[in-house]
C-alpha positions as YAML, in Angstrom:
chain: A
units: angstrom
residues:
- id: 1
  name: GLN
  ca: [0.00, 0.00, 0.00]
- id: 2
  name: VAL
  ca: [1.36, 3.40, -0.99]
- id: 3
  name: GLN
  ca: [0.67, 6.37, 1.20]
- id: 4
  name: PHE
  ca: [1.10, 10.00, 0.30]
- id: 5
  name: VAL
  ca: [2.28, 13.24, 1.82]
- id: 6
  name: GLU
  ca: [0.46, 16.04, 0.08]
- id: 7
  name: SER
  ca: [0.68, 19.78, 0.58]
- id: 8
  name: GLY
  ca: [0.20, 23.12, -1.07]
- id: 9
  name: GLY
  ca: [-3.52, 23.67, -1.33]
- id: 10
  name: GLY
  ca: [-5.43, 26.59, 0.10]
- id: 11
  name: LEU
  ca: [-7.37, 29.71, -0.69]
- id: 12
  name: VAL
  ca: [-6.21, 32.03, -3.44]
- id: 13
  name: GLN
  ca: [-7.72, 34.96, -5.31]
- id: 14
  name: PRO
  ca: [-8.52, 34.72, -9.03]
- id: 15
  name: GLY
  ca: [-5.35, 35.13, -11.02]
- id: 16
  name: GLY
  ca: [-3.24, 33.78, -8.19]
- id: 17
  name: SER
  ca: [-0.95, 30.77, -8.01]
- id: 18
  name: LEU
  ca: [-0.53, 27.67, -5.92]
- id: 19
  name: ARG
  ca: [2.00, 24.86, -5.95]
- id: 20
  name: LEU
  ca: [0.91, 21.39, -4.95]
- id: 21
  name: SER
  ca: [3.33, 18.68, -3.96]
- id: 22
  name: CYS
  ca: [2.79, 14.97, -3.58]
- id: 23
  name: ALA
  ca: [5.25, 12.44, -2.22]
- id: 24
  name: PRO
  ca: [4.30, 8.75, -2.32]
- id: 25
  name: SER
  ca: [5.86, 6.37, 0.17]
- id: 26
  name: THR
  ca: [7.75, 4.18, -2.25]
- id: 27
  name: SER
  ca: [11.42, 3.58, -2.87]
- id: 28
  name: ALA
  ca: [10.57, 2.82, -6.51]
- id: 29
  name: PHE
  ca: [9.27, 6.31, -7.31]
- id: 30
  name: SER
  ca: [11.18, 6.47, -10.58]
- id: 31
  name: PHE
  ca: [9.09, 3.53, -11.83]
- id: 32
  name: TYR
  ca: [5.78, 5.27, -11.19]
- id: 33
  name: LYS
  ca: [3.58, 7.34, -13.42]
- id: 34
  name: MET
  ca: [2.19, 10.22, -11.39]
- id: 35
  name: GLY
  ca: [-0.63, 12.65, -11.86]
- id: 36
  name: TRP
  ca: [-3.53, 14.65, -10.55]
- id: 37
  name: TYR
  ca: [-7.25, 14.44, -11.00]
- id: 38
  name: ARG
  ca: [-9.67, 16.88, -9.46]
- id: 39
  name: ARG
  ca: [-13.21, 16.86, -8.15]
- id: 40
  name: THR
  ca: [-15.14, 20.04, -8.71]
- id: 41
  name: PRO
  ca: [-18.73, 21.11, -8.03]
- id: 42
  name: LEU
  ca: [-19.49, 20.47, -11.72]
- id: 43
  name: LYS
  ca: [-17.57, 17.25, -12.31]
- id: 44
  name: SER
  ca: [-17.16, 14.24, -10.10]
- id: 45
  name: ARG
  ca: [-13.60, 13.63, -11.29]
- id: 46
  name: GLU
  ca: [-11.58, 14.88, -14.21]
- id: 47
  name: LEU
  ca: [-8.00, 14.47, -15.30]
- id: 48
  name: VAL
  ca: [-5.72, 17.44, -14.71]
- id: 49
  name: VAL
  ca: [-2.31, 16.19, -15.78]
- id: 50
  name: THR
  ca: [-0.06, 13.14, -15.78]
- id: 51
  name: ILE
  ca: [3.67, 12.62, -15.97]
- id: 52
  name: THR
  ca: [5.28, 9.32, -16.87]
- id: 53
  name: ASN
  ca: [8.36, 7.90, -15.22]
- id: 54
  name: GLY
  ca: [10.23, 9.13, -18.30]
- id: 55
  name: GLY
  ca: [8.94, 12.67, -17.91]
- id: 56
  name: SER
  ca: [6.32, 12.76, -20.68]
- id: 57
  name: THR
  ca: [3.33, 14.87, -19.75]
- id: 58
  name: ASN
  ca: [-0.33, 14.94, -20.68]
- id: 59
  name: TYR
  ca: [-2.43, 17.99, -19.77]
- id: 60
  name: ALA
  ca: [-6.14, 18.51, -19.83]
- id: 61
  name: ASP
  ca: [-7.14, 21.36, -22.12]
- id: 62
  name: PHE
  ca: [-8.06, 23.60, -19.19]
- id: 63
  name: ALA
  ca: [-4.65, 23.02, -17.59]
- id: 64
  name: ARG
  ca: [-2.44, 23.47, -20.62]
- id: 65
  name: GLY
  ca: [-0.62, 26.80, -20.51]
- id: 66
  name: ARG
  ca: [-1.51, 27.52, -16.88]
- id: 67
  name: PHE
  ca: [-0.42, 24.41, -14.97]
- id: 68
  name: THR
  ca: [2.99, 22.74, -14.99]
- id: 69
  name: ILE
  ca: [3.77, 19.31, -13.61]
- id: 70
  name: SER
  ca: [7.28, 18.25, -12.69]
- id: 71
  name: ARG
  ca: [8.89, 15.44, -10.76]
- id: 72
  name: ASN
  ca: [12.02, 15.06, -8.73]
- id: 73
  name: ASN
  ca: [13.16, 11.45, -8.58]
- id: 74
  name: ASN
  ca: [15.79, 12.34, -5.99]
- id: 75
  name: ASN
  ca: [13.25, 13.32, -3.33]
- id: 76
  name: ASN
  ca: [10.35, 11.18, -4.62]
- id: 77
  name: THR
  ca: [8.08, 14.15, -5.14]
- id: 78
  name: VAL
  ca: [5.85, 15.40, -7.91]
- id: 79
  name: TYR
  ca: [4.82, 19.04, -8.14]
- id: 80
  name: LEU
  ca: [1.95, 20.88, -9.76]
- id: 81
  name: GLN
  ca: [2.48, 24.58, -10.31]
- id: 82
  name: MET
  ca: [-0.86, 26.25, -10.99]
- id: 83
  name: ASN
  ca: [-0.94, 29.80, -12.29]
- id: 84
  name: ASN
  ca: [-3.74, 32.16, -13.21]
- id: 85
  name: LEU
  ca: [-6.18, 30.19, -11.12]
- id: 86
  name: GLN
  ca: [-9.86, 30.84, -11.67]
- id: 87
  name: PRO
  ca: [-12.97, 30.08, -9.61]
- id: 88
  name: ASP
  ca: [-13.73, 27.10, -11.88]
- id: 89
  name: ASP
  ca: [-10.47, 25.55, -10.66]
- id: 90
  name: THR
  ca: [-11.93, 25.22, -7.17]
- id: 91
  name: GLY
  ca: [-12.01, 21.62, -6.05]
- id: 92
  name: VAL
  ca: [-10.18, 18.77, -4.43]
- id: 93
  name: TYR
  ca: [-6.99, 17.83, -6.25]
- id: 94
  name: LEU
  ca: [-6.19, 14.14, -6.01]
- id: 95
  name: CYS
  ca: [-2.66, 12.89, -6.53]
- id: 96
  name: TYR
  ca: [-2.18, 9.34, -7.78]
- id: 97
  name: ALA
  ca: [0.65, 6.95, -8.44]
- id: 98
  name: GLN
  ca: [0.66, 4.03, -10.86]
- id: 99
  name: LYS
  ca: [3.57, 1.69, -11.29]
- id: 100
  name: VAL
  ca: [4.68, 1.08, -14.85]
- id: 101
  name: ASP
  ca: [2.87, -1.91, -16.42]
- id: 102
  name: VAL
  ca: [0.56, -2.26, -13.43]
- id: 103
  name: ALA
  ca: [-3.11, -1.35, -13.64]
- id: 104
  name: GLU
  ca: [-3.61, -0.52, -9.98]
- id: 105
  name: ARG
  ca: [-3.54, 3.12, -8.93]
- id: 106
  name: TYR
  ca: [-2.87, 4.49, -5.51]
- id: 107
  name: TRP
  ca: [-4.63, 7.66, -4.48]
- id: 108
  name: GLY
  ca: [-3.79, 10.39, -2.05]
- id: 109
  name: GLN
  ca: [-6.39, 11.91, 0.25]
- id: 110
  name: GLY
  ca: [-6.65, 15.05, -1.81]
- id: 111
  name: THR
  ca: [-5.83, 18.71, -1.39]
- id: 112
  name: GLN
  ca: [-8.46, 21.43, -1.31]
- id: 113
  name: VAL
  ca: [-7.94, 24.33, -3.70]
- id: 114
  name: THR
  ca: [-10.31, 27.26, -3.41]
- id: 115
  name: VAL
  ca: [-10.21, 30.19, -5.79]
- id: 116
  name: SER
  ca: [-12.32, 33.06, -4.60]
- id: 117
  name: SER
  ca: [-12.20, 36.80, -4.14]
...
């Protein structure tokens, strides 16, 4: 079972920025695909972005150009830099980890992001 240490959520005004971090408890981090989904008032769950163990990324249309995912295999952490946040970005951001060639995903508890003036 993989557990997560997540941080970085909070309340921000429209146009502001937040940086989420997610660190799964695995010594094989470099073999994991990582990513975030989010739950919003309008959608039960939608993909935000993923990053493979090789560093390839896949962004949802709403995230492209505003959000940037990165990973540090030295400290087993993935980051999500979110800029120009808007009220529609409000929701719970869920980090996940999926080992290469394994179907099972592990999920973090989620981080609340609230964008409001």
